[in-house]
Biotite code that builds the C-alpha atoms (Angstrom):
import biotite.structure as struc

atoms = struc.array([
    struc.Atom([101.100, 97.765, 126.126], chain_id="A", res_id=1, res_name="UNK", atom_name="CA", element="C"),
    struc.Atom([101.460, 94.357, 127.714], chain_id="A", res_id=2, res_name="UNK", atom_name="CA", element="C"),
    struc.Atom([101.299, 93.658, 131.427], chain_id="A", res_id=3, res_name="UNK", atom_name="CA", element="C"),
    struc.Atom([102.141, 90.365, 133.127], chain_id="A", res_id=4, res_name="UNK", atom_name="CA", element="C"),
    struc.Atom([99.074, 88.389, 134.107], chain_id="A", res_id=5, res_name="UNK", atom_name="CA", element="C"),
    struc.Atom([98.342, 88.191, 137.805], chain_id="A", res_id=6, res_name="UNK", atom_name="CA", element="C"),
    struc.Atom([99.511, 84.806, 139.115], chain_id="A", res_id=7, res_name="UNK", atom_name="CA", element="C"),
    struc.Atom([96.823, 82.267, 139.876], chain_id="A", res_id=8, res_name="UNK", atom_name="CA", element="C"),
    struc.Atom([96.673, 78.733, 141.188], chain_id="A", res_id=9, res_name="UNK", atom_name="CA", element="C"),
    struc.Atom([93.398, 77.434, 142.554], chain_id="A", res_id=10, res_name="UNK", atom_name="CA", element="C"),
    struc.Atom([93.296, 76.193, 145.193], chain_id="A", res_id=11, res_name="UNK", atom_name="CA", element="C"),
    struc.Atom([96.352, 77.739, 146.762], chain_id="A", res_id=12, res_name="UNK", atom_name="CA", element="C"),
    struc.Atom([97.735, 80.774, 148.537], chain_id="A", res_id=13, res_name="UNK", atom_name="CA", element="C"),
    struc.Atom([95.502, 83.817, 148.078], chain_id="A", res_id=14, res_name="UNK", atom_name="CA", element="C"),
    struc.Atom([96.729, 86.509, 145.746], chain_id="A", res_id=15, res_name="UNK", atom_name="CA", element="C"),
    struc.Atom([97.433, 89.878, 147.329], chain_id="A", res_id=16, res_name="UNK", atom_name="CA", element="C"),
    struc.Atom([96.618, 92.710, 144.885], chain_id="A", res_id=17, res_name="UNK", atom_name="CA", element="C"),
    struc.Atom([99.467, 95.105, 144.255], chain_id="A", res_id=18, res_name="UNK", atom_name="CA", element="C"),
    struc.Atom([99.376, 98.328, 142.246], chain_id="A", res_id=19, res_name="UNK", atom_name="CA", element="C"),
    struc.Atom([100.291, 98.003, 138.607], chain_id="A", res_id=20, res_name="UNK", atom_name="CA", element="C"),
    struc.Atom([102.901, 100.419, 137.371], chain_id="A", res_id=21, res_name="UNK", atom_name="CA", element="C"),
    struc.Atom([101.504, 102.149, 134.296], chain_id="A", res_id=22, res_name="UNK", atom_name="CA", element="C"),
    struc.Atom([104.127, 103.975, 132.224], chain_id="A", res_id=23, res_name="UNK", atom_name="CA", element="C"),
    struc.Atom([103.405, 107.528, 131.169], chain_id="A", res_id=24, res_name="UNK", atom_name="CA", element="C"),
    struc.Atom([102.254, 108.054, 127.571], chain_id="A", res_id=25, res_name="UNK", atom_name="CA", element="C"),
    struc.Atom([105.042, 108.795, 125.121], chain_id="A", res_id=26, res_name="UNK", atom_name="CA", element="C"),
    struc.Atom([105.602, 112.581, 125.484], chain_id="A", res_id=27, res_name="UNK", atom_name="CA", element="C"),
    struc.Atom([105.798, 113.349, 121.769], chain_id="A", res_id=28, res_name="UNK", atom_name="CA", element="C"),
    struc.Atom([102.712, 111.273, 120.970], chain_id="A", res_id=29, res_name="UNK", atom_name="CA", element="C"),
    struc.Atom([100.753, 113.006, 123.714], chain_id="A", res_id=30, res_name="UNK", atom_name="CA", element="C"),
    struc.Atom([101.915, 116.435, 122.570], chain_id="A", res_id=31, res_name="UNK", atom_name="CA", element="C"),
    struc.Atom([100.881, 115.672, 118.983], chain_id="A", res_id=32, res_name="UNK", atom_name="CA", element="C"),
    struc.Atom([97.520, 114.315, 120.140], chain_id="A", res_id=33, res_name="UNK", atom_name="CA", element="C"),
    struc.Atom([96.836, 117.370, 122.300], chain_id="A", res_id=34, res_name="UNK", atom_name="CA", element="C"),
    struc.Atom([97.633, 119.614, 119.375], chain_id="A", res_id=35, res_name="UNK", atom_name="CA", element="C"),
    struc.Atom([95.300, 117.694, 117.057], chain_id="A", res_id=36, res_name="UNK", atom_name="CA", element="C"),
    struc.Atom([92.444, 117.467, 119.568], chain_id="A", res_id=37, res_name="UNK", atom_name="CA", element="C"),
    struc.Atom([92.925, 121.079, 120.601], chain_id="A", res_id=38, res_name="UNK", atom_name="CA", element="C"),
    struc.Atom([92.372, 122.183, 117.010], chain_id="A", res_id=39, res_name="UNK", atom_name="CA", element="C"),
    struc.Atom([88.959, 120.502, 116.805], chain_id="A", res_id=40, res_name="UNK", atom_name="CA", element="C"),
    struc.Atom([85.910, 122.765, 117.069], chain_id="A", res_id=41, res_name="UNK", atom_name="CA", element="C"),
    struc.Atom([83.580, 121.916, 119.948], chain_id="A", res_id=42, res_name="UNK", atom_name="CA", element="C"),
    struc.Atom([80.879, 120.808, 117.500], chain_id="A", res_id=43, res_name="UNK", atom_name="CA", element="C"),
    struc.Atom([83.122, 118.077, 116.111], chain_id="A", res_id=44, res_name="UNK", atom_name="CA", element="C"),
    struc.Atom([84.426, 117.183, 119.546], chain_id="A", res_id=45, res_name="UNK", atom_name="CA", element="C"),
    struc.Atom([80.883, 116.502, 120.759], chain_id="A", res_id=46, res_name="UNK", atom_name="CA", element="C"),
    struc.Atom([79.663, 114.877, 117.548], chain_id="A", res_id=47, res_name="UNK", atom_name="CA", element="C"),
    struc.Atom([78.120, 111.414, 117.933], chain_id="A", res_id=48, res_name="UNK", atom_name="CA", element="C"),
    struc.Atom([77.890, 108.775, 115.205], chain_id="A", res_id=49, res_name="UNK", atom_name="CA", element="C"),
    struc.Atom([74.876, 106.560, 114.496], chain_id="A", res_id=50, res_name="UNK", atom_name="CA", element="C"),
    struc.Atom([75.733, 104.430, 117.548], chain_id="A", res_id=51, res_name="UNK", atom_name="CA", element="C"),
    struc.Atom([76.075, 107.499, 119.785], chain_id="A", res_id=52, res_name="UNK", atom_name="CA", element="C"),
    struc.Atom([79.835, 107.005, 119.964], chain_id="A", res_id=53, res_name="UNK", atom_name="CA", element="C"),
    struc.Atom([81.893, 110.135, 120.572], chain_id="A", res_id=54, res_name="UNK", atom_name="CA", element="C"),
    struc.Atom([85.514, 110.392, 119.479], chain_id="A", res_id=55, res_name="UNK", atom_name="CA", element="C"),
    struc.Atom([86.426, 109.456, 123.045], chain_id="A", res_id=56, res_name="UNK", atom_name="CA", element="C"),
    struc.Atom([84.589, 106.128, 122.702], chain_id="A", res_id=57, res_name="UNK", atom_name="CA", element="C"),
    struc.Atom([86.258, 105.497, 119.348], chain_id="A", res_id=58, res_name="UNK", atom_name="CA", element="C"),
    struc.Atom([89.770, 106.315, 120.525], chain_id="A", res_id=59, res_name="UNK", atom_name="CA", element="C"),
    struc.Atom([89.327, 104.106, 123.602], chain_id="A", res_id=60, res_name="UNK", atom_name="CA", element="C"),
    struc.Atom([88.021, 101.184, 121.524], chain_id="A", res_id=61, res_name="UNK", atom_name="CA", element="C"),
    struc.Atom([90.959, 101.449, 119.121], chain_id="A", res_id=62, res_name="UNK", atom_name="CA", element="C"),
    struc.Atom([93.530, 101.626, 121.902], chain_id="A", res_id=63, res_name="UNK", atom_name="CA", element="C"),
    struc.Atom([94.776, 105.074, 120.888], chain_id="A", res_id=64, res_name="UNK", atom_name="CA", element="C"),
    struc.Atom([96.050, 106.045, 124.297], chain_id="A", res_id=65, res_name="UNK", atom_name="CA", element="C"),
    struc.Atom([97.474, 109.498, 123.626], chain_id="A", res_id=66, res_name="UNK", atom_name="CA", element="C"),
    struc.Atom([94.414, 110.605, 121.654], chain_id="A", res_id=67, res_name="UNK", atom_name="CA", element="C"),
    struc.Atom([92.072, 109.194, 124.306], chain_id="A", res_id=68, res_name="UNK", atom_name="CA", element="C"),
    struc.Atom([93.822, 111.129, 127.055], chain_id="A", res_id=69, res_name="UNK", atom_name="CA", element="C"),
    struc.Atom([93.925, 114.328, 125.007], chain_id="A", res_id=70, res_name="UNK", atom_name="CA", element="C"),
    struc.Atom([90.224, 114.022, 124.161], chain_id="A", res_id=71, res_name="UNK", atom_name="CA", element="C"),
    struc.Atom([89.361, 113.274, 127.797], chain_id="A", res_id=72, res_name="UNK", atom_name="CA", element="C"),
    struc.Atom([91.167, 116.419, 128.899], chain_id="A", res_id=73, res_name="UNK", atom_name="CA", element="C"),
    struc.Atom([89.042, 118.517, 126.546], chain_id="A", res_id=74, res_name="UNK", atom_name="CA", element="C"),
    struc.Atom([85.750, 116.734, 127.181], chain_id="A", res_id=75, res_name="UNK", atom_name="CA", element="C"),
    struc.Atom([85.906, 116.772, 130.971], chain_id="A", res_id=76, res_name="UNK", atom_name="CA", element="C"),
    struc.Atom([85.125, 120.516, 131.286], chain_id="A", res_id=77, res_name="UNK", atom_name="CA", element="C"),
    struc.Atom([82.257, 119.938, 128.843], chain_id="A", res_id=78, res_name="UNK", atom_name="CA", element="C"),
    struc.Atom([80.873, 117.215, 131.146], chain_id="A", res_id=79, res_name="UNK", atom_name="CA", element="C"),
    struc.Atom([81.094, 114.610, 128.400], chain_id="A", res_id=80, res_name="UNK", atom_name="CA", element="C"),
    struc.Atom([83.705, 112.354, 129.981], chain_id="A", res_id=81, res_name="UNK", atom_name="CA", element="C"),
    struc.Atom([80.986, 109.838, 130.879], chain_id="A", res_id=82, res_name="UNK", atom_name="CA", element="C"),
    struc.Atom([78.866, 110.178, 127.729], chain_id="A", res_id=83, res_name="UNK", atom_name="CA", element="C"),
    struc.Atom([77.058, 106.942, 126.866], chain_id="A", res_id=84, res_name="UNK", atom_name="CA", element="C"),
    struc.Atom([76.787, 105.215, 123.506], chain_id="A", res_id=85, res_name="UNK", atom_name="CA", element="C"),
    struc.Atom([73.813, 103.134, 122.335], chain_id="A", res_id=86, res_name="UNK", atom_name="CA", element="C"),
    struc.Atom([74.540, 100.252, 124.734], chain_id="A", res_id=87, res_name="UNK", atom_name="CA", element="C"),
    struc.Atom([74.923, 102.636, 127.637], chain_id="A", res_id=88, res_name="UNK", atom_name="CA", element="C"),
    struc.Atom([78.695, 102.309, 127.779], chain_id="A", res_id=89, res_name="UNK", atom_name="CA", element="C"),
    struc.Atom([80.860, 105.239, 128.780], chain_id="A", res_id=90, res_name="UNK", atom_name="CA", element="C"),
    struc.Atom([84.356, 105.572, 127.256], chain_id="A", res_id=91, res_name="UNK", atom_name="CA", element="C"),
    struc.Atom([85.698, 103.929, 130.427], chain_id="A", res_id=92, res_name="UNK", atom_name="CA", element="C"),
    struc.Atom([83.441, 100.903, 129.946], chain_id="A", res_id=93, res_name="UNK", atom_name="CA", element="C"),
    struc.Atom([84.471, 100.718, 126.283], chain_id="A", res_id=94, res_name="UNK", atom_name="CA", element="C"),
    struc.Atom([88.139, 100.754, 127.326], chain_id="A", res_id=95, res_name="UNK", atom_name="CA", element="C"),
    struc.Atom([87.497, 97.942, 129.821], chain_id="A", res_id=96, res_name="UNK", atom_name="CA", element="C"),
    struc.Atom([85.725, 95.854, 127.182], chain_id="A", res_id=97, res_name="UNK", atom_name="CA", element="C"),
    struc.Atom([88.592, 96.503, 124.752], chain_id="A", res_id=98, res_name="UNK", atom_name="CA", element="C"),
    struc.Atom([91.077, 95.318, 127.406], chain_id="A", res_id=99, res_name="UNK", atom_name="CA", element="C"),
    struc.Atom([92.967, 98.603, 127.364], chain_id="A", res_id=100, res_name="UNK", atom_name="CA", element="C"),
    struc.Atom([94.485, 98.689, 130.854], chain_id="A", res_id=101, res_name="UNK", atom_name="CA", element="C"),
    struc.Atom([96.535, 101.858, 130.318], chain_id="A", res_id=102, res_name="UNK", atom_name="CA", element="C"),
    struc.Atom([93.548, 103.755, 128.899], chain_id="A", res_id=103, res_name="UNK", atom_name="CA", element="C"),
    struc.Atom([91.381, 102.580, 131.801], chain_id="A", res_id=104, res_name="UNK", atom_name="CA", element="C"),
    struc.Atom([94.051, 103.991, 134.119], chain_id="A", res_id=105, res_name="UNK", atom_name="CA", element="C"),
    struc.Atom([94.171, 107.322, 132.263], chain_id="A", res_id=106, res_name="UNK", atom_name="CA", element="C"),
    struc.Atom([90.391, 107.770, 132.126], chain_id="A", res_id=107, res_name="UNK", atom_name="CA", element="C"),
    struc.Atom([90.006, 107.054, 135.828], chain_id="A", res_id=108, res_name="UNK", atom_name="CA", element="C"),
    struc.Atom([92.784, 109.494, 136.659], chain_id="A", res_id=109, res_name="UNK", atom_name="CA", element="C"),
    struc.Atom([91.074, 112.051, 134.423], chain_id="A", res_id=110, res_name="UNK", atom_name="CA", element="C"),
    struc.Atom([87.878, 111.733, 136.466], chain_id="A", res_id=111, res_name="UNK", atom_name="CA", element="C"),
    struc.Atom([85.761, 109.084, 134.731], chain_id="A", res_id=112, res_name="UNK", atom_name="CA", element="C"),
    struc.Atom([83.039, 107.591, 136.931], chain_id="A", res_id=113, res_name="UNK", atom_name="CA", element="C"),
    struc.Atom([84.348, 104.205, 138.087], chain_id="A", res_id=114, res_name="UNK", atom_name="CA", element="C"),
    struc.Atom([80.847, 103.093, 139.141], chain_id="A", res_id=115, res_name="UNK", atom_name="CA", element="C"),
    struc.Atom([79.070, 104.047, 135.892], chain_id="A", res_id=116, res_name="UNK", atom_name="CA", element="C"),
    struc.Atom([76.942, 101.228, 134.449], chain_id="A", res_id=117, res_name="UNK", atom_name="CA", element="C"),
    struc.Atom([75.734, 100.274, 130.981], chain_id="A", res_id=118, res_name="UNK", atom_name="CA", element="C"),
    struc.Atom([72.259, 99.253, 129.821], chain_id="A", res_id=119, res_name="UNK", atom_name="CA", element="C"),
    struc.Atom([72.682, 95.881, 131.560], chain_id="A", res_id=120, res_name="UNK", atom_name="CA", element="C"),
    struc.Atom([73.652, 97.490, 134.836], chain_id="A", res_id=121, res_name="UNK", atom_name="CA", element="C"),
    struc.Atom([77.260, 96.357, 134.482], chain_id="A", res_id=122, res_name="UNK", atom_name="CA", element="C"),
    struc.Atom([80.061, 98.483, 135.876], chain_id="A", res_id=123, res_name="UNK", atom_name="CA", element="C"),
    struc.Atom([83.748, 98.431, 134.970], chain_id="A", res_id=124, res_name="UNK", atom_name="CA", element="C"),
    struc.Atom([84.224, 95.795, 137.683], chain_id="A", res_id=125, res_name="UNK", atom_name="CA", element="C"),
    struc.Atom([81.442, 93.604, 136.270], chain_id="A", res_id=126, res_name="UNK", atom_name="CA", element="C"),
    struc.Atom([82.863, 93.765, 132.748], chain_id="A", res_id=127, res_name="UNK", atom_name="CA", element="C"),
    struc.Atom([86.475, 93.096, 133.736], chain_id="A", res_id=128, res_name="UNK", atom_name="CA", element="C"),
    struc.Atom([85.362, 90.178, 135.924], chain_id="A", res_id=129, res_name="UNK", atom_name="CA", element="C"),
    struc.Atom([83.065, 88.707, 133.265], chain_id="A", res_id=130, res_name="UNK", atom_name="CA", element="C"),
    struc.Atom([85.713, 88.788, 130.545], chain_id="A", res_id=131, res_name="UNK", atom_name="CA", element="C"),
    struc.Atom([88.499, 87.687, 132.869], chain_id="A", res_id=132, res_name="UNK", atom_name="CA", element="C"),
    struc.Atom([90.636, 90.761, 132.242], chain_id="A", res_id=133, res_name="UNK", atom_name="CA", element="C"),
    struc.Atom([92.822, 90.467, 135.329], chain_id="A", res_id=134, res_name="UNK", atom_name="CA", element="C"),
    struc.Atom([95.198, 93.305, 134.447], chain_id="A", res_id=135, res_name="UNK", atom_name="CA", element="C"),
    struc.Atom([92.321, 95.698, 133.822], chain_id="A", res_id=136, res_name="UNK", atom_name="CA", element="C"),
    struc.Atom([90.647, 94.641, 137.062], chain_id="A", res_id=137, res_name="UNK", atom_name="CA", element="C"),
    struc.Atom([93.890, 95.108, 138.959], chain_id="A", res_id=138, res_name="UNK", atom_name="CA", element="C"),
    struc.Atom([94.237, 98.642, 137.592], chain_id="A", res_id=139, res_name="UNK", atom_name="CA", element="C"),
    struc.Atom([90.706, 99.519, 138.710], chain_id="A", res_id=140, res_name="UNK", atom_name="CA", element="C"),
    struc.Atom([91.204, 98.046, 142.179], chain_id="A", res_id=141, res_name="UNK", atom_name="CA", element="C"),
    struc.Atom([94.655, 99.516, 142.756], chain_id="A", res_id=142, res_name="UNK", atom_name="CA", element="C"),
    struc.Atom([93.931, 103.198, 142.131], chain_id="A", res_id=143, res_name="UNK", atom_name="CA", element="C"),
    struc.Atom([92.125, 103.758, 145.418], chain_id="A", res_id=144, res_name="UNK", atom_name="CA", element="C"),
    struc.Atom([88.905, 105.244, 144.066], chain_id="A", res_id=145, res_name="UNK", atom_name="CA", element="C"),
    struc.Atom([85.686, 104.496, 146.006], chain_id="A", res_id=146, res_name="UNK", atom_name="CA", element="C"),
    struc.Atom([84.273, 101.265, 144.604], chain_id="A", res_id=147, res_name="UNK", atom_name="CA", element="C"),
    struc.Atom([81.045, 99.405, 145.207], chain_id="A", res_id=148, res_name="UNK", atom_name="CA", element="C"),
    struc.Atom([82.225, 95.793, 145.185], chain_id="A", res_id=149, res_name="UNK", atom_name="CA", element="C"),
    struc.Atom([78.691, 94.605, 145.924], chain_id="A", res_id=150, res_name="UNK", atom_name="CA", element="C"),
    struc.Atom([76.965, 96.549, 143.146], chain_id="A", res_id=151, res_name="UNK", atom_name="CA", element="C"),
    struc.Atom([74.521, 94.257, 141.355], chain_id="A", res_id=152, res_name="UNK", atom_name="CA", element="C"),
    struc.Atom([73.794, 94.363, 137.654], chain_id="A", res_id=153, res_name="UNK", atom_name="CA", element="C"),
    struc.Atom([70.287, 93.970, 136.272], chain_id="A", res_id=154, res_name="UNK", atom_name="CA", element="C"),
    struc.Atom([70.618, 90.178, 136.574], chain_id="A", res_id=155, res_name="UNK", atom_name="CA", element="C"),
    struc.Atom([71.299, 90.635, 140.275], chain_id="A", res_id=156, res_name="UNK", atom_name="CA", element="C"),
    struc.Atom([74.975, 89.648, 140.044], chain_id="A", res_id=157, res_name="UNK", atom_name="CA", element="C"),
    struc.Atom([77.952, 91.218, 141.787], chain_id="A", res_id=158, res_name="UNK", atom_name="CA", element="C"),
    struc.Atom([81.333, 91.328, 139.988], chain_id="A", res_id=159, res_name="UNK", atom_name="CA", element="C"),
    struc.Atom([82.406, 88.238, 141.967], chain_id="A", res_id=160, res_name="UNK", atom_name="CA", element="C"),
    struc.Atom([79.271, 86.397, 140.835], chain_id="A", res_id=161, res_name="UNK", atom_name="CA", element="C"),
    struc.Atom([80.130, 87.323, 137.238], chain_id="A", res_id=162, res_name="UNK", atom_name="CA", element="C"),
    struc.Atom([83.681, 85.976, 137.481], chain_id="A", res_id=163, res_name="UNK", atom_name="CA", element="C"),
    struc.Atom([82.549, 82.683, 139.026], chain_id="A", res_id=164, res_name="UNK", atom_name="CA", element="C"),
    struc.Atom([79.760, 82.196, 136.478], chain_id="A", res_id=165, res_name="UNK", atom_name="CA", element="C"),
    struc.Atom([82.195, 82.917, 133.629], chain_id="A", res_id=166, res_name="UNK", atom_name="CA", element="C"),
    struc.Atom([84.636, 80.373, 135.064], chain_id="A", res_id=167, res_name="UNK", atom_name="CA", element="C"),
    struc.Atom([81.820, 77.806, 135.246], chain_id="A", res_id=168, res_name="UNK", atom_name="CA", element="C"),
    struc.Atom([80.936, 78.460, 131.603], chain_id="A", res_id=169, res_name="UNK", atom_name="CA", element="C"),
    struc.Atom([84.569, 78.008, 130.600], chain_id="A", res_id=170, res_name="UNK", atom_name="CA", element="C"),
    struc.Atom([84.690, 74.727, 132.496], chain_id="A", res_id=171, res_name="UNK", atom_name="CA", element="C"),
    struc.Atom([81.643, 73.472, 130.588], chain_id="A", res_id=172, res_name="UNK", atom_name="CA", element="C"),
    struc.Atom([83.135, 74.569, 127.269], chain_id="A", res_id=173, res_name="UNK", atom_name="CA", element="C"),
    struc.Atom([86.355, 72.686, 127.976], chain_id="A", res_id=174, res_name="UNK", atom_name="CA", element="C"),
    struc.Atom([84.458, 69.490, 128.684], chain_id="A", res_id=175, res_name="UNK", atom_name="CA", element="C"),
    struc.Atom([81.794, 69.630, 126.000], chain_id="A", res_id=176, res_name="UNK", atom_name="CA", element="C"),
    struc.Atom([83.793, 69.721, 122.794], chain_id="A", res_id=177, res_name="UNK", atom_name="CA", element="C"),
    struc.Atom([86.838, 68.288, 121.089], chain_id="A", res_id=178, res_name="UNK", atom_name="CA", element="C"),
    struc.Atom([89.523, 70.944, 121.279], chain_id="A", res_id=179, res_name="UNK", atom_name="CA", element="C"),
    struc.Atom([92.689, 71.494, 119.313], chain_id="A", res_id=180, res_name="UNK", atom_name="CA", element="C"),
    struc.Atom([95.874, 71.950, 121.297], chain_id="A", res_id=181, res_name="UNK", atom_name="CA", element="C"),
    struc.Atom([95.801, 75.683, 120.572], chain_id="A", res_id=182, res_name="UNK", atom_name="CA", element="C"),
    struc.Atom([92.179, 75.987, 121.733], chain_id="A", res_id=183, res_name="UNK", atom_name="CA", element="C"),
    struc.Atom([92.999, 74.051, 124.887], chain_id="A", res_id=184, res_name="UNK", atom_name="CA", element="C"),
    struc.Atom([95.889, 76.411, 125.684], chain_id="A", res_id=185, res_name="UNK", atom_name="CA", element="C"),
    struc.Atom([93.674, 79.438, 125.100], chain_id="A", res_id=186, res_name="UNK", atom_name="CA", element="C"),
    struc.Atom([90.956, 78.114, 127.412], chain_id="A", res_id=187, res_name="UNK", atom_name="CA", element="C"),
    struc.Atom([93.572, 77.350, 130.058], chain_id="A", res_id=188, res_name="UNK", atom_name="CA", element="C"),
    struc.Atom([94.838, 80.918, 129.798], chain_id="A", res_id=189, res_name="UNK", atom_name="CA", element="C"),
    struc.Atom([91.305, 82.311, 130.088], chain_id="A", res_id=190, res_name="UNK", atom_name="CA", element="C"),
    struc.Atom([90.709, 80.079, 133.096], chain_id="A", res_id=191, res_name="UNK", atom_name="CA", element="C"),
    struc.Atom([93.819, 81.393, 134.861], chain_id="A", res_id=192, res_name="UNK", atom_name="CA", element="C"),
    struc.Atom([92.793, 84.973, 134.131], chain_id="A", res_id=193, res_name="UNK", atom_name="CA", element="C"),
    struc.Atom([89.332, 84.407, 135.605], chain_id="A", res_id=194, res_name="UNK", atom_name="CA", element="C"),
    struc.Atom([90.867, 82.757, 138.657], chain_id="A", res_id=195, res_name="UNK", atom_name="CA", element="C"),
    struc.Atom([93.085, 85.804, 139.098], chain_id="A", res_id=196, res_name="UNK", atom_name="CA", element="C"),
    struc.Atom([89.996, 88.020, 138.930], chain_id="A", res_id=197, res_name="UNK", atom_name="CA", element="C"),
    struc.Atom([88.317, 85.932, 141.619], chain_id="A", res_id=198, res_name="UNK", atom_name="CA", element="C"),
    struc.Atom([91.433, 86.143, 143.816], chain_id="A", res_id=199, res_name="UNK", atom_name="CA", element="C"),
    struc.Atom([91.623, 89.910, 143.350], chain_id="A", res_id=200, res_name="UNK", atom_name="CA", element="C"),
    struc.Atom([87.975, 90.534, 144.163], chain_id="A", res_id=201, res_name="UNK", atom_name="CA", element="C"),
    struc.Atom([88.010, 88.330, 147.269], chain_id="A", res_id=202, res_name="UNK", atom_name="CA", element="C"),
    struc.Atom([91.247, 89.850, 148.539], chain_id="A", res_id=203, res_name="UNK", atom_name="CA", element="C"),
    struc.Atom([89.905, 93.360, 147.995], chain_id="A", res_id=204, res_name="UNK", atom_name="CA", element="C"),
    struc.Atom([86.839, 92.613, 150.085], chain_id="A", res_id=205, res_name="UNK", atom_name="CA", element="C"),
    struc.Atom([84.131, 91.272, 147.780], chain_id="A", res_id=206, res_name="UNK", atom_name="CA", element="C"),
    struc.Atom([81.642, 89.337, 149.890], chain_id="A", res_id=207, res_name="UNK", atom_name="CA", element="C"),
    struc.Atom([81.180, 85.637, 149.218], chain_id="A", res_id=208, res_name="UNK", atom_name="CA", element="C"),
    struc.Atom([77.938, 85.805, 151.173], chain_id="A", res_id=209, res_name="UNK", atom_name="CA", element="C"),
    struc.Atom([76.223, 88.040, 148.607], chain_id="A", res_id=210, res_name="UNK", atom_name="CA", element="C"),
    struc.Atom([73.213, 86.393, 146.992], chain_id="A", res_id=211, res_name="UNK", atom_name="CA", element="C"),
    struc.Atom([71.958, 87.132, 143.530], chain_id="A", res_id=212, res_name="UNK", atom_name="CA", element="C"),
    struc.Atom([68.545, 88.725, 143.242], chain_id="A", res_id=213, res_name="UNK", atom_name="CA", element="C"),
    struc.Atom([66.836, 86.163, 141.025], chain_id="A", res_id=214, res_name="UNK", atom_name="CA", element="C"),
    struc.Atom([67.856, 82.806, 142.520], chain_id="A", res_id=215, res_name="UNK", atom_name="CA", element="C"),
    struc.Atom([69.165, 83.845, 145.954], chain_id="A", res_id=216, res_name="UNK", atom_name="CA", element="C"),
    struc.Atom([72.413, 81.950, 145.317], chain_id="A", res_id=217, res_name="UNK", atom_name="CA", element="C"),
    struc.Atom([75.933, 82.640, 146.569], chain_id="A", res_id=218, res_name="UNK", atom_name="CA", element="C"),
    struc.Atom([79.184, 81.819, 144.785], chain_id="A", res_id=219, res_name="UNK", atom_name="CA", element="C"),
    struc.Atom([79.283, 78.505, 146.647], chain_id="A", res_id=220, res_name="UNK", atom_name="CA", element="C"),
    struc.Atom([75.927, 77.542, 145.141], chain_id="A", res_id=221, res_name="UNK", atom_name="CA", element="C"),
    struc.Atom([77.270, 78.387, 141.673], chain_id="A", res_id=222, res_name="UNK", atom_name="CA", element="C"),
    struc.Atom([80.364, 76.212, 142.047], chain_id="A", res_id=223, res_name="UNK", atom_name="CA", element="C"),
    struc.Atom([78.363, 73.249, 143.362], chain_id="A", res_id=224, res_name="UNK", atom_name="CA", element="C"),
    struc.Atom([75.665, 73.389, 140.683], chain_id="A", res_id=225, res_name="UNK", atom_name="CA", element="C"),
    struc.Atom([78.255, 73.251, 137.890], chain_id="A", res_id=226, res_name="UNK", atom_name="CA", element="C"),
    struc.Atom([80.643, 70.849, 139.588], chain_id="A", res_id=227, res_name="UNK", atom_name="CA", element="C"),
    struc.Atom([83.464, 73.389, 139.604], chain_id="A", res_id=228, res_name="UNK", atom_name="CA", element="C"),
    struc.Atom([85.700, 71.478, 141.997], chain_id="A", res_id=229, res_name="UNK", atom_name="CA", element="C"),
    struc.Atom([88.711, 73.803, 141.879], chain_id="A", res_id=230, res_name="UNK", atom_name="CA", element="C"),
    struc.Atom([86.683, 76.878, 142.821], chain_id="A", res_id=231, res_name="UNK", atom_name="CA", element="C"),
    struc.Atom([84.690, 74.934, 145.398], chain_id="A", res_id=232, res_name="UNK", atom_name="CA", element="C"),
    struc.Atom([87.897, 73.824, 147.111], chain_id="A", res_id=233, res_name="UNK", atom_name="CA", element="C"),
    struc.Atom([89.266, 77.368, 146.937], chain_id="A", res_id=234, res_name="UNK", atom_name="CA", element="C"),
    struc.Atom([86.224, 78.856, 148.649], chain_id="A", res_id=235, res_name="UNK", atom_name="CA", element="C"),
    struc.Atom([86.052, 76.147, 151.301], chain_id="A", res_id=236, res_name="UNK", atom_name="CA", element="C"),
    struc.Atom([89.760, 76.413, 152.109], chain_id="A", res_id=237, res_name="UNK", atom_name="CA", element="C"),
    struc.Atom([89.598, 80.129, 152.811], chain_id="A", res_id=238, res_name="UNK", atom_name="CA", element="C"),
    struc.Atom([89.468, 80.709, 156.555], chain_id="A", res_id=239, res_name="UNK", atom_name="CA", element="C"),
    struc.Atom([86.505, 83.025, 156.142], chain_id="A", res_id=240, res_name="UNK", atom_name="CA", element="C"),
    struc.Atom([84.448, 80.109, 154.931], chain_id="A", res_id=241, res_name="UNK", atom_name="CA", element="C"),
    struc.Atom([85.206, 77.742, 157.812], chain_id="A", res_id=242, res_name="UNK", atom_name="CA", element="C"),
    struc.Atom([81.692, 78.015, 159.142], chain_id="A", res_id=243, res_name="UNK", atom_name="CA", element="C"),
    struc.Atom([78.665, 75.772, 159.054], chain_id="A", res_id=244, res_name="UNK", atom_name="CA", element="C"),
    struc.Atom([76.474, 78.790, 158.344], chain_id="A", res_id=245, res_name="UNK", atom_name="CA", element="C"),
    struc.Atom([78.173, 79.357, 154.995], chain_id="A", res_id=246, res_name="UNK", atom_name="CA", element="C"),
    struc.Atom([78.356, 75.704, 153.971], chain_id="A", res_id=247, res_name="UNK", atom_name="CA", element="C"),
    struc.Atom([74.736, 75.062, 154.951], chain_id="A", res_id=248, res_name="UNK", atom_name="CA", element="C"),
    struc.Atom([73.324, 78.135, 153.221], chain_id="A", res_id=249, res_name="UNK", atom_name="CA", element="C"),
    struc.Atom([70.173, 77.293, 151.290], chain_id="A", res_id=250, res_name="UNK", atom_name="CA", element="C"),
])
């Protein structure tokens, strides 16, 4: 399934998050998947491979929406909806990493823990922000589940920190190597997606005053240290940031 990317233009008018309309799974596909999953014995349903992946992890990674939903329906009563593989990722986190917006939607609606974290302390918000998956992030933010926008991973970063740092890295990559036209277009697309993630997080209430644990820096510090002029202008032009306290933070 393809969803239009959230619009982005930094600096510029802030983006207001709106719910994404996720179509229902194809009825026949879902019926077939439920029949197939329903026929599995519990032992096979709960079986883990050498990487501790369950079938729910595998279906989510492969983008098999109907099978993922059918498996989630069976595994929820068994309390295995948030089972973790060897990197600590739940099926929801695998779906986020695989950029499967519809499956992320289905798993959350089925009861997956939206604030679950992996072995690096990264939640679904952290992962979507880091990879610049704006559609996935918009799905997570639009469903109305309780979210901790200020949750910090084991590096001490909030999801907003992650998006800004990823944008800085992309900026360095664009300036440090000779790029083909195709590579340049791809990096531009990734940049717009990350900007959309930043818009979405700020508009939803992510604090720009949050400091990371290790260096005590805010997003403004990050943009200055890497010379990210577009993000710096964006942050400074927001009314919230029209204060000497923010600009003079050390």
